[in-house]
C-alpha positions in Angstrom: 97.3 107.1 71.8 94.6 109.1 73.6 95.4 111.3 76.6 93.0 111.2 79.5 92.7 113.7 82.4 92.7 112.5 86.0 92.5 114.0 89.4 94.1 112.6 92.5 91.6 112.0 95.3 94.3 112.5 98.0 96.0 115.8 97.0 93.7 117.1 94.3 96.4 117.3 91.6 95.1 117.2 88.0 97.2 115.4 85.5 97.1 113.8 82.0 97.9 110.2 81.3 98.3 108.6 77.8 96.9 105.1 77.5 95.6 102.8 74.8 91.9 102.8 74.4 91.6 99.2 75.4 93.5 100.0 78.7 91.3 102.9 79.7 88.5 101.0 81.5 91.0 99.3 83.8 93.7 102.0 84.0 94.6 103.4 87.5 97.5 105.8 86.9 99.6 106.9 89.9 99.5 110.6 90.9 102.8 112.2 89.8 102.7 114.7 92.7 102.0 112.4 95.8 102.2 108.9 94.4 98.7 108.0 95.4 96.9 105.3 93.4 93.5 106.8 94.3 92.9 108.7 91.0 89.7 109.5 89.3 89.1 110.0 85.5 87.7 113.4 84.6 85.4 113.8 81.7 86.9 115.8 78.9 85.8 117.1 75.6 86.6 115.3 72.4 88.3 117.3 69.7 88.9 115.9 66.3 92.0 117.2 64.5 92.7 116.8 60.8 95.5 118.0 58.5 93.0 119.3 56.0 91.9 122.9 56.1 88.1 123.5 55.9 
């Protein structure tokens, strides 16, 4: 399950939230610091990890 980064528009707290890919477009996680529902998704880099060594 991917983890997305969010920022609270009320207090500025940055936090991560794990959600299924199909839930992401409609997800509105609550800020863990202040409880606000006004959170904004932050763009993050994509990193692919494999168990193979290159």
